[in-house]
C-alpha positions as CSV (number, residue, x, y, z in Angstrom):
1,M,-66.5,-9.1,279.7
2,V,-66.1,-8.2,283.2
3,H,-65.5,-10.7,285.8
4,Q,-68.4,-10.0,288.1
5,R,-71.7,-10.7,288.5
6,R,-73.9,-8.5,285.4
7,V,-77.9,-7.3,286.1
8,L,-79.1,-6.2,282.6
9,G,-80.8,-2.5,283.2
10,G,-82.9,-3.5,280.2
11,D,-84.6,-6.6,282.0
12,V,-85.4,-4.0,284.9
13,H,-87.3,-1.6,282.4
14,R,-89.0,-4.7,281.2
15,H,-90.1,-5.8,284.3
16,G,-91.4,-1.9,285.3
17,S,-93.2,-2.3,282.6
18,H,-94.9,-5.3,282.8
19,H,-96.5,-4.4,286.0
20,R,-97.7,-1.1,284.4
21,R,-99.3,-3.4,281.8
22,V,-101.0,-5.8,285.1
23,A,-102.5,-3.0,286.7
24,L,-103.8,-1.1,283.8
25,S,-105.4,-4.4,282.7
26,R,-107.4,-5.1,285.8
27,A,-108.9,-1.8,286.5
28,P,-111.9,-2.1,284.9
29,A,-112.6,-4.8,287.2
30,D,-113.1,-2.5,290.2
31,L,-116.3,-0.4,288.5
32,D,-119.5,-1.6,290.2
33,P,-121.6,-4.1,287.5
34,S,-124.8,-2.9,289.0
35,S,-124.8,0.5,288.2
36,T,-125.0,0.6,284.3
37,G,-125.4,4.7,284.6
38,D,-122.3,4.9,287.2
39,R,-120.2,2.9,284.5
40,M,-120.8,5.3,281.7
41,N,-120.4,8.4,283.6
42,R,-117.2,7.3,284.7
43,I,-116.2,6.3,280.8
44,V,-117.3,9.5,279.9
45,L,-115.2,11.1,282.8
46,F,-112.1,8.8,281.7
47,F,-112.4,10.5,278.5
48,I,-112.9,13.9,279.6
49,L,-110.0,13.3,281.8
50,S,-108.2,11.7,279.4
51,A,-108.5,14.4,276.6
52,S,-107.4,17.0,279.3
53,L,-104.7,15.3,279.9
54,L,-103.5,15.4,276.2
55,T,-104.8,18.8,275.6
56,A,-102.1,19.7,278.2
57,Q,-99.6,18.2,277.2
58,V,-99.8,19.2,273.8
59,R,-100.0,22.6,275.0
60,R,-97.0,22.1,277.2
61,E,-95.3,20.8,273.5
62,T,-96.3,23.7,271.8
63,E,-95.0,26.2,274.3
64,R,-91.4,24.1,274.2
65,E,-91.4,24.5,270.7
66,L,-92.2,27.9,270.5
67,Y,-89.2,28.8,273.2
68,R,-86.8,27.1,271.3
69,A,-88.1,28.5,267.9
70,H,-87.5,32.3,269.9
71,I,-84.2,31.1,271.1
72,A,-82.8,29.8,267.9
73,A,-84.1,33.4,266.0
74,A,-82.4,35.2,268.8
75,A,-79.3,33.4,268.6
76,A,-79.4,33.6,264.7
77,L,-80.1,37.6,265.2
78,L,-77.1,37.6,267.6
79,E,-74.8,36.8,264.8
80,L,-76.2,39.9,262.5
81,R,-76.0,41.6,265.9
82,E,-79.7,42.6,265.1
83,T,-80.1,43.5,269.3
84,G,-82.8,44.8,268.7
85,E,-84.8,41.9,267.3
86,V,-82.9,39.7,269.8
87,K,-84.2,41.6,272.5
88,R,-88.0,40.9,270.9
89,H,-87.7,37.5,270.5
90,L,-85.8,36.6,274.3
91,A,-88.8,38.6,275.7
92,A,-91.2,36.4,273.9
93,A,-89.2,33.3,274.8
94,P,-91.6,31.7,277.9
95,A,-91.2,32.3,281.3
96,K,-91.1,28.9,282.1
97,H,-88.3,27.3,279.5
98,R,-85.7,29.7,280.1
99,G,-82.5,27.9,281.1
100,W,-78.7,28.6,280.5
101,E,-79.2,29.6,277.2
102,W,-81.7,32.2,277.6
103,Q,-79.5,34.0,280.0
104,Y,-76.1,33.7,278.1
105,L,-77.9,35.2,274.9
106,T,-79.6,38.2,277.3
107,A,-76.2,38.7,278.5
108,A,-74.5,38.7,275.1
109,S,-77.2,40.9,273.4
110,D,-76.8,43.6,276.4
111,A,-73.2,43.7,278.3
112,S,-74.2,47.9,279.3
113,V,-73.7,48.4,283.3
114,R,-76.1,51.0,283.1
115,T,-78.9,52.9,280.7
116,F,-79.9,56.1,280.7
117,T,-83.3,56.8,279.8
118,G,-85.2,60.3,279.8
119,H,-84.9,61.8,276.2
120,T,-88.1,61.3,274.3
121,A,-86.2,61.6,270.8
122,A,-82.8,60.1,269.4
123,V,-79.6,61.1,271.4
124,T,-76.9,62.5,269.4
125,A,-74.1,64.0,271.9
126,V,-72.6,62.6,274.9
127,T,-69.7,63.9,277.0
128,V,-68.3,63.7,280.7
129,A,-68.0,67.0,282.4
130,P,-65.3,67.4,284.9
131,D,-66.9,66.7,287.7
132,G,-68.2,63.4,286.2
133,R,-71.6,63.8,285.3
134,I,-73.2,62.5,282.1
135,V,-74.4,65.4,279.8
136,T,-76.6,64.5,277.2
137,G,-77.8,65.9,274.1
138,S,-80.9,64.6,272.1
139,A,-83.4,65.3,268.6
140,D,-85.6,66.4,271.1
141,S,-83.8,69.7,271.9
142,T,-82.8,69.5,275.0
143,I,-79.9,69.2,277.3
144,R,-79.6,66.6,279.9
145,L,-76.9,66.3,282.6
146,W,-77.0,62.8,285.0
147,S,-75.2,61.5,287.8
148,A,-72.4,59.0,287.6
149,E,-75.5,56.5,288.9
150,G,-77.8,57.4,286.4
151,T,-80.0,60.1,287.8
152,Q,-81.1,63.0,286.2
153,T,-80.2,66.2,287.5
154,A,-80.8,68.6,285.2
155,V,-82.3,69.7,281.9
156,L,-81.4,72.6,279.7
157,R,-83.3,74.1,277.3
158,G,-82.8,76.8,274.4
159,H,-82.3,75.3,271.3
160,G,-85.2,75.1,268.9
161,G,-83.4,72.0,266.9
162,Q,-81.5,68.9,267.3
163,V,-78.5,69.1,269.7
164,S,-75.7,67.3,267.5
165,T,-72.8,68.3,269.3
166,L,-71.8,68.6,273.2
167,D,-68.1,69.5,274.5
168,C,-67.0,70.7,278.4
169,S,-64.2,72.3,279.4
170,A,-61.8,71.8,282.1
171,D,-63.7,74.9,284.6
172,G,-67.1,73.6,283.7
173,R,-68.3,75.6,280.7
174,L,-70.7,73.6,278.4
175,L,-70.3,74.2,274.2
176,S,-73.7,72.7,272.4
177,G,-74.3,72.8,268.5
178,S,-77.2,72.5,267.2
179,T,-79.3,71.8,263.9
180,D,-80.8,75.7,264.7
181,K,-77.7,77.1,263.5
182,S,-76.6,78.2,267.1
183,V,-73.5,77.4,269.0
184,K,-74.4,77.7,273.2
185,L,-72.4,78.6,275.8
186,W,-73.5,76.9,279.3
187,D,-72.4,77.3,282.7
188,L,-72.9,73.8,284.2
189,G,-72.6,74.5,287.8
190,T,-75.6,76.6,287.9
191,S,-77.5,75.0,284.8
192,S,-77.5,78.9,283.0
193,L,-77.1,79.5,279.6
194,L,-74.0,82.5,279.0
195,R,-74.7,83.0,275.6
196,T,-75.5,82.3,271.9
197,V,-73.4,82.4,269.3
198,T,-74.5,82.5,265.8
199,D,-72.2,84.4,263.7
200,G,-71.2,83.0,260.3
201,L,-73.6,80.0,260.9
202,S,-76.4,79.9,258.4
203,Q,-76.9,75.9,258.6
204,G,-76.9,73.0,261.6
205,V,-73.7,72.7,263.3
206,Y,-72.0,69.3,263.4
207,A,-68.8,69.6,265.8
208,V,-68.1,72.3,268.4
209,R,-64.9,71.7,270.9
210,F,-63.4,73.9,273.4
211,H,-59.7,75.0,272.4
212,P,-56.8,74.1,275.1
213,D,-56.3,77.8,276.2
214,G,-60.4,78.0,277.3
215,E,-60.6,81.3,275.7
216,R,-61.6,80.2,271.8
217,F,-63.7,77.3,270.3
218,G,-64.0,75.9,267.4
219,A,-66.9,74.6,265.1
220,A,-67.7,72.8,262.5
221,S,-70.8,73.4,259.4
222,W,-71.4,74.5,256.4
223,D,-73.4,76.8,253.9
224,F,-73.9,77.4,250.4
225,T,-74.7,80.0,247.6
226,R,-77.8,79.7,245.7
227,T,-76.0,81.2,242.0
228,P,-74.6,79.2,241.1
229,F,-75.4,76.4,243.6
230,A,-72.8,75.4,245.8
231,V,-72.4,73.6,248.9
232,H,-68.9,74.8,251.5
233,G,-68.1,73.2,254.6
234,F,-66.4,74.9,256.7
235,A,-64.9,75.1,260.2
236,A,-64.5,77.8,262.1
237,M,-62.8,79.7,265.2
238,Y,-64.3,81.7,267.8
239,D,-63.8,83.8,271.0
240,L,-65.5,82.9,273.8
241,A,-66.0,86.1,275.3
242,S,-67.4,87.9,272.3
243,G,-68.9,85.1,270.5
244,N,-67.4,86.6,267.2
245,R,-66.1,84.7,264.4
246,L,-62.3,84.8,264.6
247,A,-61.1,82.6,261.0
248,R,-62.9,80.5,258.2
249,F,-61.2,77.9,256.7
250,E,-62.7,76.1,254.0
251,G,-63.6,71.9,253.1
252,T,-64.5,70.5,249.9
253,G,-68.0,71.2,248.5
254,H,-69.9,68.6,251.8
255,P,-70.7,70.0,255.2
256,M,-67.6,70.0,257.7
257,S,-68.6,66.9,260.3
258,S,-65.7,66.8,262.8
259,I,-62.8,68.8,264.5
260,A,-60.0,67.8,267.1
261,F,-57.9,70.0,268.8
262,T,-54.1,69.3,269.6
263,A,-53.0,69.2,273.1
264,D,-51.1,72.3,272.7
265,G,-53.9,74.1,271.0
266,T,-51.2,75.1,267.5
267,R,-53.1,72.5,265.3
268,M,-56.8,71.8,264.7
269,L,-57.8,68.2,263.0
270,T,-61.0,68.4,260.4
271,G,-62.8,65.9,258.5
272,D,-65.6,66.6,256.2
273,W,-68.2,64.6,254.0
274,G,-66.0,64.6,251.0
275,M,-63.7,62.0,252.6
276,L,-61.3,65.4,253.1
277,L,-58.9,65.6,255.8
278,Q,-57.2,68.4,257.3
279,V,-54.3,69.5,259.7
280,I,-54.7,73.3,260.2
281,G,-51.7,75.1,261.4
282,L,-54.0,77.8,264.0
283,D,-51.1,80.7,263.9
284,S,-50.3,80.5,260.1
285,G,-53.9,79.5,259.0
286,R,-52.5,77.5,256.5
287,V,-53.3,74.0,255.8
288,L,-50.0,71.3,256.8
289,Q,-51.5,68.0,255.7
290,R,-54.2,67.4,253.2
291,I,-55.4,64.2,253.0
292,D,-58.0,63.5,250.5
293,I,-59.6,60.4,250.5
294,D,-60.8,58.5,246.9
295,D,-64.5,58.1,247.5
296,R,-64.1,55.6,244.2
297,D,-67.6,55.2,243.3
298,D,-70.2,56.2,245.8
299,Y,-70.7,58.8,248.3
300,R,-68.6,58.4,251.2
301,A,-68.1,60.6,254.3
302,I,-65.7,60.8,257.4
303,Q,-68.3,61.3,260.5
304,S,-65.9,61.8,263.2
305,V,-61.9,62.2,264.0
306,A,-60.0,61.8,267.0
307,L,-56.8,63.0,268.1
308,R,-54.6,60.0,270.5
309,P,-52.9,61.8,273.2
310,G,-49.4,62.6,273.1
311,D,-50.8,63.8,269.2
312,G,-49.1,61.6,267.3
313,E,-51.7,59.9,265.2
314,F,-55.4,60.3,264.7
315,A,-57.9,58.2,264.0
316,A,-60.8,59.1,261.4
317,A,-64.0,56.9,261.0
318,G,-66.3,57.0,258.1
319,K,-69.5,55.8,256.3
320,D,-67.3,53.6,254.5
321,N,-67.4,51.6,257.4
322,R,-63.7,51.9,257.9
323,I,-61.8,52.9,260.6
324,R,-58.3,54.3,259.5
325,I,-55.4,55.7,261.4
326,F,-52.8,58.1,260.5
327,D,-49.9,59.8,261.1
328,T,-50.3,63.7,262.3
329,G,-46.9,64.6,261.8
330,N,-46.7,64.1,258.0
331,G,-50.3,62.0,257.4
332,T,-49.2,59.1,256.0
333,L,-51.8,55.9,256.4
334,R,-50.9,53.7,259.4
335,R,-53.6,51.0,259.4
336,V,-56.9,50.9,258.0
337,I,-59.4,48.9,259.4
338,E,-61.8,46.9,257.5
339,A,-65.3,46.0,258.0
340,W,-64.8,42.7,258.5
341,E,-63.0,43.6,261.4
342,G,-65.0,45.4,263.1
343,H,-68.0,47.7,261.8
344,F,-70.2,46.5,259.3
345,K,-72.2,50.0,258.8
346,D,-71.3,53.6,259.1
347,V,-69.1,54.0,261.9
348,N,-70.3,57.5,263.6
349,A,-67.8,58.1,266.4
350,V,-64.0,57.4,267.5
351,V,-63.1,59.0,270.7
352,Y,-59.4,57.7,272.3
353,A,-59.0,56.4,276.5
354,P,-57.3,59.5,278.3
355,D,-54.0,56.9,278.5
356,G,-54.5,56.8,275.0
357,R,-53.7,53.1,275.3
358,R,-57.5,52.2,273.6
359,F,-59.6,53.9,271.7
360,A,-63.6,52.9,270.9
361,T,-65.7,53.3,267.8
362,G,-69.5,53.5,268.0
363,S,-71.7,52.1,264.7
364,G,-74.5,52.6,262.3
365,D,-74.7,48.6,262.9
366,G,-75.8,49.5,267.0
367,T,-72.2,48.3,268.5
368,V,-69.6,50.0,270.3
369,I,-66.2,48.4,270.0
370,L,-63.0,49.0,272.3
371,W,-59.9,48.5,270.1
372,D,-56.2,48.3,271.1
373,A,-54.6,51.2,269.8
374,E,-50.9,49.8,269.4
375,R,-52.4,45.9,267.9
376,F,-55.2,47.4,266.6
377,T,-57.4,44.4,267.9
378,V,-60.5,44.1,268.9
379,V,-60.8,44.2,273.4
380,R,-64.6,43.8,273.9
381,R,-67.4,44.1,271.4
382,F,-70.4,45.8,273.5
383,L,-73.8,44.6,272.3
384,G,-77.3,46.4,273.6
385,H,-78.1,49.4,271.5
386,T,-81.4,48.4,269.3
387,A,-80.6,51.3,266.7
388,P,-77.5,53.3,265.6
389,V,-74.7,54.7,268.3
390,T,-74.3,58.5,267.3
391,S,-71.9,59.5,270.0
392,L,-69.4,58.2,272.4
393,A,-67.2,59.7,275.6
394,F,-64.8,58.1,278.0
395,S,-65.0,58.5,281.7
396,H,-62.2,60.8,283.3
397,D,-60.4,57.5,284.2
398,G,-61.0,55.5,281.1
399,S,-62.6,52.9,283.1
400,R,-66.1,53.7,282.0
401,L,-67.3,54.5,278.0
402,Y,-70.8,56.3,277.3
403,S,-72.6,55.9,274.0
404,A,-75.4,57.8,272.7
405,S,-78.1,56.1,270.5
406,L,-80.9,57.0,268.1
407,D,-82.8,54.6,270.1
408,R,-83.3,57.2,272.7
409,T,-80.5,55.9,275.6
410,V,-77.4,56.4,276.6
411,K,-75.6,53.2,278.3
412,E,-72.8,53.3,280.4
413,W,-69.9,50.4,279.3
414,N,-67.2,48.8,281.3
415,T,-63.7,49.1,279.8
416,A,-61.8,48.3,282.9
417,P,-59.4,45.4,282.6
418,G,-61.5,42.3,283.5
419,P,-61.7,38.5,283.2
420,A,-60.1,37.2,280.5
421,A,-62.7,35.5,278.3
422,L,-60.0,33.9,276.2
423,F,-56.1,33.0,277.4
424,D,-53.7,30.1,276.7
425,V,-53.1,27.4,279.5
426,M,-51.1,25.2,277.2
427,Q,-49.3,23.9,274.2
428,A,-51.0,20.4,273.4
429,G,-54.3,20.0,275.7
430,P,-55.6,20.1,278.1
431,W,-56.9,16.7,278.0
432,S,-58.8,17.3,280.9
433,A,-59.9,20.7,282.8
434,P,-62.2,20.2,285.9
435,V,-63.5,22.9,287.9
436,A,-63.1,22.8,291.7
437,P,-66.4,23.0,293.8
438,D,-66.1,26.6,294.3
439,G,-66.5,27.4,290.4
440,Q,-63.7,29.6,290.2
441,L,-60.6,27.0,290.0
442,F,-59.7,24.8,287.5
443,A,-57.1,22.3,286.6
444,A,-55.5,22.0,282.7
445,T,-53.1,18.5,282.6
446,G,-52.0,17.8,279.2
447,S,-49.4,16.7,277.0
448,D,-46.7,19.6,278.4
449,T,-44.7,18.5,281.1
450,V,-46.7,20.5,283.6
451,T,-50.2,20.4,284.9
452,G,-51.5,24.2,285.8
453,F,-54.6,25.5,288.4
454,W,-55.8,28.6,287.0
455,R,-58.6,30.9,288.2
456,I,-60.9,31.0,285.2
457,D,-60.4,34.8,285.3
458,G,-57.2,33.6,283.5
459,T,-55.1,34.1,286.4
460,K,-52.6,31.1,287.2
461,H,-53.0,29.8,290.5
462,G,-50.1,27.1,290.9
463,E,-48.6,24.4,288.9
464,I,-47.0,21.0,289.2
465,P,-43.8,21.2,287.1
466,G,-43.0,17.6,285.3
467,L,-46.3,16.0,285.3
468,A,-48.4,16.0,282.6
469,G,-51.5,14.2,282.2
470,N,-54.6,12.9,280.1
471,A,-57.1,13.0,283.5
472,A,-57.8,14.6,286.5
473,A,-60.7,15.4,289.1
474,F,-61.2,17.6,292.6
475,S,-62.4,16.0,295.7
476,S,-66.2,17.6,296.7
477,D,-64.5,19.7,299.0
478,G,-61.5,20.9,296.9
479,R,-59.1,20.2,299.2
480,F,-57.3,17.7,297.0
481,C,-56.8,17.0,293.1
482,V,-55.8,13.5,291.4
483,I,-53.8,13.0,288.1
484,G,-53.7,10.4,285.5
485,N,-51.1,10.1,283.5
486,H,-49.1,7.7,280.7
487,A,-46.8,7.7,283.0
488,P,-48.9,5.3,284.2
489,H,-48.9,7.1,287.6
490,V,-52.1,8.3,289.7
491,V,-50.8,11.2,291.6
492,L,-52.5,12.7,294.9
493,W,-52.3,16.3,295.5
494,D,-52.8,18.5,298.1
495,M,-54.3,21.8,297.1
496,T,-53.9,23.4,300.1
497,A,-50.1,22.5,300.4
498,M,-49.8,22.6,297.1
499,R,-47.8,19.3,297.4
500,E,-47.7,15.9,296.4
501,V,-49.5,13.8,298.9
502,R,-48.4,10.3,297.2
503,R,-48.2,7.9,293.9
504,Y,-50.4,5.0,292.9
505,T,-48.1,3.3,290.6
506,A,-49.9,-0.5,289.8
507,H,-51.0,0.7,286.0
508,T,-49.2,-0.9,283.5
509,A,-50.1,1.5,280.2
510,G,-51.6,4.6,280.6
511,I,-53.9,5.8,282.7
512,F,-57.2,8.2,281.0
513,G,-60.1,8.4,283.6
514,V,-59.7,9.5,287.2
515,D,-62.2,10.4,290.4
516,I,-62.4,10.6,293.8
517,S,-64.5,9.8,296.4
518,L,-64.3,11.5,299.9
519,R,-67.9,9.9,301.4
520,N,-66.0,6.3,301.0
521,G,-61.9,7.8,300.8
522,L,-61.5,6.1,297.9
523,I,-59.7,6.8,294.1
524,A,-60.3,5.1,290.9
525,S,-58.3,5.0,287.6
526,G,-59.4,3.8,284.3
527,S,-56.6,2.3,281.7
528,T,-55.7,1.2,278.4
529,D,-54.1,-1.7,280.6
530,R,-57.9,-3.0,280.4
531,T,-58.5,-2.5,284.6
532,V,-60.2,0.2,286.6
533,R,-58.5,0.0,289.7
534,V,-59.8,1.4,292.8
535,W,-57.2,3.0,295.4
536,S,-57.5,3.4,298.9
537,L,-57.1,7.7,300.0
538,H,-55.4,7.7,302.9
539,D,-52.7,5.0,301.5
540,T,-50.9,3.0,298.2
541,A,-53.7,-0.1,298.7
542,E,-55.6,-1.0,296.1
543,V,-59.1,-1.9,297.4
544,R,-60.4,-3.6,294.0
545,R,-59.5,-4.3,290.8
546,F,-62.1,-5.0,287.6
547,T,-60.1,-6.4,284.4
548,F,-62.0,-6.2,281.1
549,E,-61.0,-8.8,278.5
550,K,-61.0,-7.1,275.0
551,T,-62.1,-3.9,275.9
552,A,-60.1,-0.7,277.8
553,P,-62.5,1.5,280.8
554,R,-60.7,4.7,279.6
555,Y,-63.2,6.6,281.8
556,V,-64.4,6.6,285.6
557,A,-66.6,8.1,287.5
558,F,-68.2,7.8,291.2
559,S,-71.7,9.0,292.1
560,P,-72.3,12.2,294.6
561,D,-72.7,10.1,297.3
562,G,-70.4,7.7,296.5
563,S,-72.7,4.9,296.1
564,L,-72.1,4.3,292.5
565,L,-69.2,3.9,290.7
566,A,-69.3,3.7,286.9
567,A,-66.5,2.8,284.1
568,G,-67.0,3.7,280.6
569,A,-64.8,1.9,277.9
570,T,-64.0,2.0,274.1
571,D,-66.4,-1.1,273.1
572,G,-69.4,1.5,274.0
573,T,-69.7,-0.2,277.6
574,I,-70.4,1.5,280.7
575,T,-70.2,-0.6,283.2
576,V,-71.6,0.4,287.1
577,W,-70.7,-1.1,290.6
578,E,-72.1,-0.7,293.4
579,T,-69.0,0.6,296.5
580,N,-70.4,-1.2,299.0
581,G,-69.5,-4.7,298.3
582,W,-68.7,-4.3,294.8
583,T,-71.9,-6.0,292.8
584,Q,-72.1,-5.3,289.6
585,R,-75.3,-3.4,288.9
586,A,-75.5,-2.7,285.3
587,V,-73.9,-2.8,281.9
588,M,-75.0,-0.1,279.0
589,R,-74.4,-0.1,275.9
590,Q,-73.8,2.7,273.0
591,D,-73.2,2.3,269.5
592,Q,-69.7,3.7,269.6
593,S,-66.6,4.1,272.0
594,V,-67.7,6.1,275.0
595,A,-65.8,9.2,275.5
596,N,-66.3,11.0,278.8
597,I,-69.0,10.2,281.3
598,V,-70.2,12.4,284.1
599,F,-73.2,12.8,287.0
600,S,-75.5,15.1,287.3
601,S,-75.4,16.3,290.7
602,D,-78.0,14.8,292.2
603,G,-76.6,11.8,291.0
604,K,-79.9,10.5,289.0
605,R,-78.4,10.7,285.4
606,L,-75.3,9.8,283.8
607,V,-73.8,11.7,280.4
608,S,-71.4,9.8,278.0
609,G,-69.8,10.9,275.3
610,S,-68.6,9.2,272.5
611,G,-66.1,8.8,269.1
612,S,-69.2,9.4,266.9
613,G,-70.4,12.9,268.2
614,T,-73.7,11.2,269.9
615,C,-73.9,12.0,273.3
616,Y,-76.2,9.8,275.9
617,V,-78.1,10.2,279.0
618,W,-78.6,7.2,281.2
619,D,-81.2,6.7,284.1
620,M,-79.1,5.7,287.1
621,K,-82.2,4.7,289.0
622,R,-83.2,2.1,286.1
623,F,-80.2,2.0,284.2
624,V,-81.3,2.7,280.9
625,R,-80.4,5.2,278.3
626,N,-83.1,8.4,278.5
627,A,-82.0,10.3,275.9
628,A,-79.5,10.4,272.6
629,L,-78.2,13.7,271.9
630,E,-77.8,13.6,268.1
631,G,-76.0,16.6,266.6
632,H,-72.2,16.8,266.8
633,T,-70.9,15.6,263.7
634,A,-67.0,14.6,265.1
635,H,-66.0,13.3,268.6
636,T,-67.3,14.5,271.6
637,V,-65.4,14.1,274.9
638,G,-66.8,17.5,276.0
639,V,-70.0,16.8,278.6
640,A,-71.2,19.0,281.5
641,V,-74.6,19.0,283.6
642,H,-75.3,22.2,284.8
643,P,-75.7,22.3,288.9
644,D,-79.5,22.5,288.7
645,G,-79.6,19.5,286.2
646,S,-82.0,21.5,283.8
647,R,-79.2,22.1,280.8
648,I,-76.3,20.1,279.2
649,A,-73.4,21.1,277.6
650,T,-71.5,19.1,274.9
651,A,-67.9,20.0,273.4
652,S,-67.0,18.8,270.4
653,Y,-64.0,18.3,267.9
654,D,-66.5,20.1,265.6
655,Q,-65.9,23.3,266.7
656,T,-69.1,23.5,268.7
657,V,-70.7,23.7,271.6
658,R,-74.2,22.6,272.3
659,I,-76.7,23.1,274.9
660,W,-79.3,20.6,275.5
661,D,-82.7,20.6,277.5
662,T,-82.4,17.6,279.4
663,T,-86.4,17.4,279.6
664,D,-86.4,15.7,276.2
665,G,-82.9,15.6,274.8
666,T,-83.8,18.5,272.8
667,C,-80.6,20.9,271.7
668,V,-82.0,24.2,272.5
669,L,-78.4,26.3,271.5
670,T,-75.3,25.8,269.4
671,L,-72.4,28.3,269.8
672,R,-70.1,28.2,266.6
673,G,-67.1,30.5,265.8
674,F,-64.2,28.5,267.7
675,P,-61.2,27.6,265.5
676,K,-59.9,24.7,266.8
677,E,-61.1,21.3,267.8
678,L,-63.0,21.2,271.4
679,Y,-62.5,18.7,274.0
680,T,-63.5,19.6,277.3
681,V,-66.5,21.6,278.6
682,S,-67.7,22.5,282.3
683,F,-69.8,25.0,284.0
684,V,-68.8,27.4,286.1
685,N,-69.2,30.6,288.7
686,K,-72.2,28.5,289.9
687,G,-73.7,28.0,286.8
688,T,-73.8,31.0,285.3
689,G,-70.5,30.2,282.8
690,I,-69.3,27.7,280.6
691,L,-65.8,27.1,280.5
692,V,-64.6,25.3,277.3
693,T,-60.9,24.4,276.1
694,Q,-59.3,24.1,272.5
695,T,-56.6,21.3,271.5
696,D,-54.5,23.9,271.2
697,G,-54.3,24.7,275.0
698,M,-56.6,28.2,274.7
699,V,-59.8,28.1,277.1
700,H,-63.0,30.2,276.5
701,V,-65.1,31.5,279.4
702,L,-68.6,32.2,278.1
703,S,-70.6,34.0,281.1
704,A,-74.1,34.3,281.0
705,E,-73.9,37.0,283.5
706,R,-74.4,40.6,283.0
């Protein structure tokens, strides 16, 4: 029991309901008794209006259910990387019900910077010209040139089949290979055809590359003999000036699919559909390394090869969904990236960034993955294509990656180092991670003997050495941060000067909840010493103390306008006081201990977490429960309300984040895959992102911005 006068919210609610019943019971007496026809007309009108209202309500509910069904389908399909289906469901979701979850799934399903459209069939090749223009080849038989801004600048026509492969030279020439059994040489400056090469080519050309000397080029193709029937894959060297074939290097009984040259031009790397990789010495014509990958029981193929800058190793991508890394010098297999680590369908393309620190792969699963070339870990996974990816090319500075796809588009991806989506802030905690009003900075306080201030991009802003904490809160202007701990001290910190202002030390046990109200010049703290204490912001004076007999008020929160103070306790009660006079307004009850409380930005709602996992939404005008958010299966401390009030986010020990529609308390999205228990959640960056913390110090930033 709290030693203050108490007004139960339930009584207020019942009182309001009584007045509504009285009003309805008196309505018929207002009709004119002298007019039976008028009475009948009014009755008919009443039923028509009632039916219309009911129909409108049913329509609204049906639309809302339809929206949620599309969101659920999109979320499930996103996990399967079925990007095209994800986009279809998102487009079909009724616009008026779209919230954070729709924006998040939209951003997750297509993170591309730009999409190049114009080809009328599958795009099968992409490269970047010396001047930065993007060059694409397609099954529509055309080659198209694009400015870096995505404007089409030229169309090269001449091939009679699919343009399967492209390569640019440093002096602005272009090689194109096609299923029309030819290689063409173009001048990109004038968009003119210089030469058509067909010598020794009786089937389609799968790969072309300029030799580093600029006077020769290589091509990968195949041919066959009829008697007996046999397929012969080969790579050939050609003279650029004449178009004559200079040499032919045999592969297996499968088409040759890919080639690459070492930087010094002394060696050529080849891969074919027989899972054979060869390193060929061009001066001697001898095979220096032969790597025959066992194809086991089913047919597999090398789709693409790429030499890492420096030529020490190369990557081979295959139809077995794997990526293999080899030592160029001795052919030793250094690493196999399995399907479960990356792609679950054919890996059709692999390319290294100019600095050699990263490489990218494109797959039949429609995804592009950027890899760390040293650790072989995923740096970024790009979704956006709705069909298999066929070809990849980096910009010259490595900050952009271009992908071609069977969906008839080329997409541009930002590969430059950006804000970290996952970073580490401490070892144990944080138990509190409030976000500053600017949405860009947050505090992290936990069991580590340091409280840190971090930007949401993962960079550290500052710290308070030697200060562990259980709770923290920012002032509404971001100038102050208040921290409560086991000491038990409440510390007021100046964020501008980055220094301690003062400490409040009257509590006798651990402090688990703090808040600050600039409107009143007050700080509140809740403790396991069974007290809520209210302090002056301007000195160490204790303004008010509320003592609880049998429960600990662990969480406290001021309403945004400072008119109310709420305290959530271990017995499941939430006590509310007016700050003007400190009259107790209500005691609201939930079934389990209160685990955190937070006001909506307009102060009309309060959201509470609980030990059971169920969260609650409270009406702070009538002091009654609006909704029970049921779904979490474990302790749920993390609760946050979107700035516009339309959504609530919760984070739980069950390792999920849930997004709820505040209209009716329905869960509209569940985010899974977190490896540890989750403790806090906040909306950041004007509500476009969510910051989630694990109990092991890892922070996730989930963005709904593209």
